[in-house]
N, C-alpha and C positions, 0 to 999 in steps of 0.2 A: 725652273720649269719642272725639272725632274723632282725637285723637292716638293713642289706644290702637288704634283701628281701622286707622290708617295703619301703626302698628308691627306689628300682626298681619298686615296685608297684605304688608308688607315681609318679615317672617319667612317667610310662605308663599312669596313670590317667591324668596327666598334658598333655601328648601328645594327648590322646583321647579328652580331653576338648578343646585343641587348634584346633584339626581337626574338632570337632563339631562346634566350633565358626566359623571357616573358611567356613564350609558347610552352616551354617546359613547365613553368609554374602553373599556367592555366591547365595544362594536361594533368598535372599532379592533383590540382584541386578538383578537377572534373572526375578523375579516377577515384579520389577519396569520397567525393559525393556519390558516385556510382556504387562504391563498396558499401557506404552507409545506407543507401537506398536498398541494396540487395539484402543487407542485414535486416532492415525493417520489414522487407517483403517476407523474408523467412519467418520472422516473428509473427507477422500478420497471418501467414499461411498456417503456422502452428496454432494460433488462436482460432482461426477458422475451422481447422480440423477438430479442435476441442469442442467448439460450438456445435459442429455437425454431429459429433459423437453424443453430446448432451441432448441434442434434438432427437437423435435416433432413440436414445433411452426414454426420453419424454414421450415419444410416439408409442413405444412399446408399452409404457406404463398406462397411457391413455387407452390403448387398445385393450389391455388386460382389464382395466376398470370398466370399460364398456362391456366386455364379455362377462365379467363378474356380475354387473348390474343386470344383464340379460338373463343370466343363469338364476339370479335371485328372483327376478320377475316370473320366470318359468316355475320356480319352486313355490312361490306364493300362489300362482295360478293353480298348480297341482293340488296344493293344500286346500285351497278354496273349493276346488271341484270335489276332493275327497270329503271335505266337511259337508258340502251340500248333499252329496250322495248318501253320507251317513245319516244326515237329517231326514232325507226322503225315506230311507230305510226304516228309521225310527217311527216316522209317521205311519208307514204302511203296517208295521208291526202293531202299533197302537190301534190302528183302525181295525186290523184283523182281530186283535184281542177284544176290542169293544164289540165287534160283530159277533164273536164267539160268546161273549158275556150276554149280549142281547138275546142270542138264540137260546142260551141256557135259561135266561130269565123268562122268555116267552113260553118255554116248555113247561 
């Protein structure tokens, strides 16, 4: 009877030890998986930071291109206005000259 109780207790202890070992293995695998996930997360965060920096550079470049294009349009507009003003001035001078020549011719 005592022998049977000892065997039953030993069997229970063996079962508990196996369960404990299984739990340790599971915990170790879970911990390794978690560490792997953390490593991947760090890599992804690094990649995301790089992409954000590239995006910021691209936005600055786009803004500069936009500003450059606007400045170029302003420069063209100014040149066109200057050209038109010069043309109008030439027309006035020619008309004045023609008027002076007509006056001299009439006299």
